[in-house]
Each structure stands twice: as structure tokens, then as C-alpha cells.
ZARO-580920 format. One record per residue (C-alpha): residue number from 1; residue in one letter; y, z, x. Coordinates in pm, 1 decimal. Layout:
! ZARO-580920
<NUM,A,<Y,Z,X>>
...
END
This chain:
! ZARO-580920
<1,M,<0.0,0.0,0.0>>
<2,R,<352.5,-80.9,119.1>>
<3,I,<581.1,216.9,58.8>>
<4,G,<956.4,213.7,118.8>>
<5,I,<1156.7,525.3,201.8>>
<6,T,<1528.0,584.9,162.8>>
<7,A,<1713.4,906.6,244.7>>
<8,N,<2055.0,1011.4,370.3>>
<9,P,<1991.9,1087.5,738.4>>
<10,H,<2311.6,1296.2,754.5>>
<11,I,<2171.2,1555.5,511.5>>
<12,P,<1935.8,1780.3,712.3>>
<13,S,<1707.5,1868.0,418.5>>
<14,A,<1668.0,1500.9,323.5>>
<15,L,<1597.4,1400.4,683.2>>
<16,D,<1339.6,1677.0,723.3>>
<17,S,<1168.2,1567.8,402.0>>
<18,A,<1168.1,1204.4,516.8>>
<19,K,<1004.2,1299.1,846.8>>
<20,H,<735.4,1495.0,662.0>>
<21,V,<666.8,1209.3,419.6>>
<22,V,<641.5,948.6,696.9>>
<23,A,<397.3,1166.8,891.7>>
<24,R,<196.7,1226.7,574.2>>
<25,L,<165.9,856.8,486.7>>
<26,E,<115.9,688.4,822.5>>
<27,P,<-98.9,528.4,945.8>>
<28,A,<-302.5,499.3,624.4>>
<29,Q,<-13.6,333.0,439.0>>
<30,E,<242.3,76.3,549.8>>
<31,V,<583.7,245.1,556.4>>
<32,V,<917.5,61.1,552.6>>
<33,L,<1238.1,256.5,617.4>>
<34,E,<1585.8,184.1,481.9>>
<35,S,<1818.9,68.2,761.1>>
<36,D,<2028.3,385.4,814.7>>
<37,L,<1722.3,608.2,807.3>>
<38,A,<1530.5,375.0,1040.5>>
<39,R,<1800.3,405.0,1308.8>>
<40,V,<1746.2,782.5,1324.1>>
<41,F,<1372.6,720.3,1369.1>>
<42,G,<1441.4,458.6,1637.6>>
<43,R,<1265.9,194.8,1427.7>>
<44,N,<1351.4,-132.6,1260.5>>
<45,G,<1441.5,-105.4,894.8>>
<46,M,<1592.2,-309.5,616.6>>
<47,P,<1850.1,-270.4,337.9>>
<48,L,<1712.2,-105.1,27.2>>
<49,A,<1805.1,-401.4,-192.8>>
<50,H,<1584.7,-629.1,23.3>>
<51,M,<1289.5,-395.8,54.6>>
<52,K,<975.2,-554.2,-88.6>>
<53,A,<761.3,-248.6,-150.0>>
<54,E,<521.9,-147.9,-425.2>>
<55,V,<688.8,193.1,-442.9>>
<56,V,<1015.8,328.0,-300.3>>
<57,L,<1048.7,700.8,-231.5>>
<58,A,<1412.2,806.7,-274.8>>
<59,I,<1462.4,1139.1,-100.0>>
<60,G,<1777.5,1320.1,-205.7>>
<61,G,<1897.1,1012.2,-393.8>>
<62,D,<1798.4,781.1,-676.5>>
<63,G,<1724.9,447.6,-507.3>>
<64,T,<1931.4,267.2,-768.8>>
<65,L,<1957.4,-57.4,-571.8>>
<66,S,<1582.0,-108.0,-554.6>>
<67,D,<1391.2,-343.7,-784.3>>
<68,S,<1067.6,-164.6,-690.1>>
<69,K,<918.6,133.5,-870.3>>
<70,V,<1114.6,438.5,-753.0>>
<71,L,<1002.2,799.5,-713.0>>
<72,G,<1292.7,1041.0,-676.8>>
<73,I,<1223.5,1340.1,-450.1>>
<74,N,<1458.9,1637.3,-476.7>>
<75,S,<1552.1,1776.4,-135.9>>
<76,G,<1797.8,2034.3,-263.1>>
<77,S,<2073.0,1843.6,-447.6>>
<78,L,<2129.1,1827.2,-825.6>>
<79,G,<1906.1,1520.5,-861.6>>
<80,F,<1882.2,1429.1,-1230.7>>
<81,L,<1659.1,1134.1,-1140.6>>
<82,A,<1437.3,1328.5,-901.8>>
<83,E,<1084.6,1364.0,-1038.3>>
<84,V,<934.4,1601.5,-782.4>>
<85,Y,<1056.1,1866.8,-539.9>>
<86,A,<1015.5,1824.6,-165.7>>
<87,E,<785.5,2126.0,-138.0>>
<88,E,<533.4,1973.2,-379.9>>
<89,V,<549.5,1618.0,-248.5>>
<90,D,<203.3,1608.4,-84.1>>
<91,E,<22.3,1637.3,-416.7>>
<92,Y,<227.8,1359.2,-569.7>>
<93,L,<196.1,1126.4,-271.7>>
<94,D,<-179.6,1134.2,-325.6>>
<95,R,<-125.2,1040.2,-690.4>>
<96,I,<107.7,756.0,-590.3>>
<97,V,<-156.2,607.8,-361.0>>
<98,R,<-415.9,633.5,-642.0>>
<99,G,<-178.5,474.2,-894.1>>
<100,D,<-194.5,787.7,-1110.8>>
<101,Y,<149.6,775.9,-1270.2>>
<102,K,<357.4,623.5,-1550.7>>
<103,V,<648.7,382.8,-1508.4>>
<104,E,<960.2,440.7,-1715.0>>
<105,E,<1193.5,142.7,-1745.2>>
<106,R,<1563.5,200.8,-1795.6>>
<107,M,<1860.9,-18.2,-1866.8>>
<108,R,<2087.6,-149.3,-1593.4>>
<109,L,<2436.8,-290.8,-1625.1>>
<110,K,<2508.9,-650.2,-1537.6>>
<111,V,<2856.5,-668.8,-1384.2>>
<112,T,<3060.2,-988.9,-1358.3>>
<113,V,<3415.8,-1040.3,-1234.9>>
<114,D,<3579.1,-1358.5,-1363.7>>
<115,G,<3230.3,-1500.7,-1414.9>>
<116,E,<3096.2,-1406.5,-1069.5>>
<117,R,<2793.0,-1179.9,-1085.7>>
<118,M,<2816.7,-863.3,-878.9>>
<119,F,<2558.5,-586.2,-820.9>>
<120,D,<2357.3,-456.2,-1115.7>>
<121,C,<2416.3,-84.7,-1178.4>>
<122,T,<2160.1,176.3,-1276.8>>
<123,N,<2423.1,448.6,-1319.0>>
<124,E,<2774.2,314.0,-1361.4>>
<125,A,<3048.3,73.1,-1266.6>>
<126,V,<3394.7,224.2,-1217.9>>
<127,V,<3730.5,49.7,-1216.1>>
<128,H,<3990.4,284.7,-1070.7>>
<129,T,<4322.8,294.1,-893.5>>
<130,A,<4336.8,176.8,-535.8>>
<131,H,<4592.7,447.2,-449.8>>
<132,V,<4587.4,823.9,-500.3>>
<133,A,<4783.8,963.9,-797.6>>
<134,K,<4870.4,620.9,-940.0>>
<135,I,<4754.9,560.7,-1297.7>>
<136,R,<4686.4,215.7,-1441.4>>
<137,H,<4715.6,59.3,-1786.9>>
<138,F,<4363.0,-38.6,-1890.3>>
<139,E,<4256.4,-252.9,-2183.8>>
<140,I,<3902.7,-210.3,-2315.3>>
<141,R,<3748.9,-474.1,-2542.2>>
<142,L,<3410.5,-515.9,-2705.9>>
<143,G,<3367.7,-890.8,-2720.4>>
<144,D,<3694.0,-1021.3,-2864.5>>
<145,D,<3785.3,-693.0,-3035.5>>
<146,L,<4041.0,-463.7,-2878.9>>
<147,V,<3897.6,-109.8,-2865.7>>
<148,E,<4164.8,81.8,-2677.7>>
<149,R,<4459.2,58.2,-2444.4>>
<150,V,<4469.7,360.0,-2219.3>>
<151,R,<4668.7,481.0,-1919.5>>
<152,A,<4429.1,657.5,-1683.7>>
<153,D,<4313.0,695.9,-1325.9>>
<154,G,<4018.9,469.6,-1404.5>>
<155,V,<3746.1,367.3,-1645.8>>
<156,I,<3375.9,449.7,-1609.1>>
<157,V,<3123.5,217.7,-1774.6>>
<158,A,<2782.8,384.5,-1763.2>>
<159,T,<2422.4,339.1,-1870.5>>
<160,P,<2234.8,622.5,-2044.2>>
<161,T,<2089.2,704.9,-1701.6>>
<162,G,<2441.8,729.6,-1560.6>>
<163,S,<2558.4,941.0,-1854.1>>
<164,T,<2447.6,1253.6,-1661.9>>
<165,S,<2641.3,1153.0,-1350.7>>
<166,Y,<3010.0,1063.6,-1297.9>>
<167,S,<3055.3,984.7,-1667.9>>
<168,M,<2950.8,1336.8,-1767.9>>
<169,S,<3189.2,1494.1,-1517.3>>
<170,A,<3473.5,1294.4,-1674.3>>
<171,G,<3388.2,1422.4,-2023.9>>
<172,G,<3142.9,1154.2,-2136.8>>
<173,P,<2841.8,1229.7,-2359.9>>
<174,I,<2484.4,1286.6,-2243.8>>
<175,V,<2283.3,994.0,-2383.1>>
<176,D,<1903.6,992.1,-2408.9>>
<177,P,<1774.0,744.8,-2144.7>>
<178,H,<1524.9,599.1,-2393.3>>
<179,L,<1825.4,437.7,-2564.6>>
<180,D,<1996.5,120.9,-2449.0>>
<181,A,<2371.9,171.4,-2474.4>>
<182,I,<2695.9,129.4,-2281.7>>
<183,I,<2914.6,438.6,-2243.6>>
<184,V,<3284.7,394.3,-2162.5>>
<185,T,<3487.0,695.2,-2046.4>>
<186,A,<3844.9,704.0,-1918.9>>
<187,I,<3913.2,913.5,-1608.4>>
<188,A,<4197.4,1163.9,-1662.1>>
<189,P,<4359.9,969.2,-1948.9>>
<190,F,<4733.3,1023.3,-1997.2>>
<191,K,<4678.0,1030.6,-2375.9>>
<192,P,<4484.0,1349.4,-2466.4>>
<193,A,<4346.8,1186.2,-2782.6>>
<194,S,<4152.3,929.5,-2578.8>>
<195,R,<3777.5,980.2,-2624.3>>
<196,P,<3464.2,817.9,-2477.4>>
<197,H,<3303.0,525.1,-2660.8>>
<198,V,<2934.3,435.7,-2696.1>>
<199,F,<2861.8,66.6,-2754.2>>
<200,P,<2541.3,-128.3,-2820.3>>
<201,A,<2382.6,-272.2,-2507.5>>
<202,S,<2385.7,-616.1,-2668.8>>
<203,G,<2766.9,-615.5,-2662.1>>
<204,Q,<3001.6,-733.3,-2388.5>>
<205,V,<3246.5,-472.7,-2265.6>>
<206,H,<3560.6,-610.2,-2101.6>>
<207,V,<3782.1,-398.4,-1877.3>>
<208,R,<4118.4,-552.3,-1793.2>>
<209,L,<4451.9,-435.5,-1656.7>>
<210,G,<4742.7,-441.9,-1901.2>>
<211,K,<4979.3,-462.8,-1604.0>>
<212,P,<4818.0,-632.0,-1302.8>>
<213,K,<4803.3,-396.1,-1004.0>>
<214,E,<4548.1,-353.2,-728.7>>
<215,C,<4230.9,-163.4,-825.7>>
<216,L,<3882.8,-97.5,-695.0>>
<217,L,<3552.9,-179.3,-863.1>>
<218,V,<3281.6,61.9,-745.1>>
<219,M,<2920.3,-5.9,-842.3>>
<220,D,<2668.8,280.7,-839.7>>
<221,G,<2892.1,459.1,-588.8>>
<222,Q,<2767.5,229.4,-312.7>>
<223,H,<2942.9,-105.8,-334.8>>
<224,E,<3318.6,-160.1,-357.6>>
<225,S,<3512.8,-470.7,-450.5>>
<226,T,<3892.1,-494.5,-442.1>>
<227,L,<4057.7,-630.0,-756.8>>
<228,K,<4404.4,-785.6,-774.5>>
<229,G,<4436.2,-660.4,-1131.8>>
<230,T,<4425.4,-997.7,-1306.0>>
<231,E,<4045.0,-1014.4,-1330.9>>
<232,D,<3824.3,-980.4,-1636.7>>
<233,V,<3546.6,-730.9,-1555.6>>
<234,V,<3259.2,-782.7,-1800.6>>
<235,L,<2967.6,-543.3,-1842.3>>
<236,T,<2654.2,-586.6,-2050.7>>
<237,A,<2284.2,-505.6,-2028.1>>
<238,S,<2104.5,-665.0,-1735.4>>
<239,E,<1777.6,-848.1,-1774.8>>
<240,R,<1658.9,-658.4,-1462.9>>
<241,R,<1558.8,-306.5,-1557.4>>
<242,A,<1528.0,-4.9,-1329.2>>
<243,K,<1173.5,131.6,-1290.9>>
<244,F,<1114.0,501.3,-1226.8>>
<245,I,<780.7,667.0,-1155.0>>
<246,R,<712.2,954.5,-1393.1>>
<247,F,<441.7,1219.2,-1407.2>>
<248,R,<585.1,1393.8,-1715.4>>
<249,D,<835.0,1331.7,-1993.6>>
<250,D,<1079.5,1622.7,-1973.2>>
<251,F,<1432.3,1481.4,-1986.4>>
<252,Y,<1579.0,1765.1,-2192.8>>
<253,R,<1406.7,2039.9,-1995.8>>
<254,R,<1543.8,1880.3,-1681.3>>
<255,I,<1895.6,1867.1,-1826.8>>
<256,E,<1878.8,2234.6,-1919.5>>
<257,E,<1741.3,2327.2,-1579.3>>
<258,K,<1994.4,2128.2,-1377.7>>
<259,L,<2299.8,2226.6,-1579.0>>
<260,S,<2209.0,2595.0,-1587.0>>
<261,R,<2233.6,2596.3,-1207.1>>
<262,Q,<2602.5,2503.2,-1214.1>>
END
């Protein structure tokens, strides 16, 4: 079996877990390391988005850029997408090798800017100001219908998976990941009455600037694209779905457990 591994090598707990997992799997399994992690190991690696593996182990992260089946391993962070804890990983690695698991598919966002397709997002795409403490005038449309004009620091467009991430911290709702929906939440809106919106995944959400000024488009917190402010950013459900390895179905228990730690 070809197994990919991604972890932040600058987080000691994640690096320690990655070293343990590599030692546990090799040489019985073929292991491919994400580029940044591979450099710490003194090995050749490859970008996560290009990794052709049957399973990707995401240690201390969620592996959102991978099209492979992803197992999230919690190395100490909040980790809503993590399925197992680092201290119990040996048991679950054996189950991975045997194929003893379920695969849960979740919606991704397709992001286009003036018709050019960008990166698909498992969590969210964010359009925000390019400069600190400078609000922008955003226009949000669903298809041809104007939904809201809002002055804010930015706009988060999230999947149900991303509803427990940046969107939640900005006041967005928690949405069951078994649903397909698009959640739009303004960041620090100037108008207190502004509220998040939940749209059907079949719709097209447009985010535009009412007054063109430079902004940033950030996709899944990993890829940035500079916007002049004249672009039409369109978000809808992607045909490519995220695939997460699951051993149990406990979304609400996990929410209660994670949030009670805050």
C-alpha cells in the first residue's frame, strides 16, 4: 500500500508523531512524505496536491488539498477533522492496512475568479482586505439575486465541514457535514444586523466589491490570490468531493468534546 504523510514539521508534537508513524509503517508499506516534512527527514517528497496515495495520514492537520482518502490524526491541536489521537495510532494503522474502515465523502467548494478555476476548498474560501484595519464594501449574490451589501473586513464562504472552523469563529452556524450547503459569513461587519446566510449547494454564490479596492482571496488557509477588486468570485459545489476515513460516526460528540475544551 502507498501511504502519504503530511504534518507541520515546525510543531514538535506533530513531528514526533510523524516520525513514529513512518517507523511503524516502513518498510512493509510504501511511504511518501509531503515536501516540507520530507526536508526534515532528509528525503525527497512531493506537494500534497500531487501525492498519488491510497491513503493520506494528516498529522495535526486535515489534508484538505488531497484527493486521496484522508485520515486525520490529532497531535494535540483542536482538530475537528481528526479521527484518532496520536497515542492510539498504532491500532488504527493496522486497520488502515487491512482496509477496515468507512469512507465519508464531504462537499468541497469550486472557486472561480472571472471564469478561471482556482483551488477547490474543503473548508472555506475567504475574500478579505489586503491591508489591516481597512474595511471593504462587499456585494453578495445568489445567482442573479442580490442577497446583501455589507461593509466588513471580509467574507467567508464555507462548506459544512468548514462551518466548525474560521466561519464559526466569525459567528457562523455549525452545519451538519452530511448536508451539502454553502455558508456565507461576514467578518466583523460594520452593520450589526448583518447575519450569516446558508444557501443550497446547487446555487452560485457571487462575492464582488461594491467599490473596487485590492483584496486577498485565501483558499483553505493555504493558497492566496491577490484581487484588484473588480473580479467576480463565484463559489458553488465542486464535483470533486473530499474523502475522510472514519471508524465511527460521532460528529456531535466530537463537537461537544472539542468545544468544551475552550
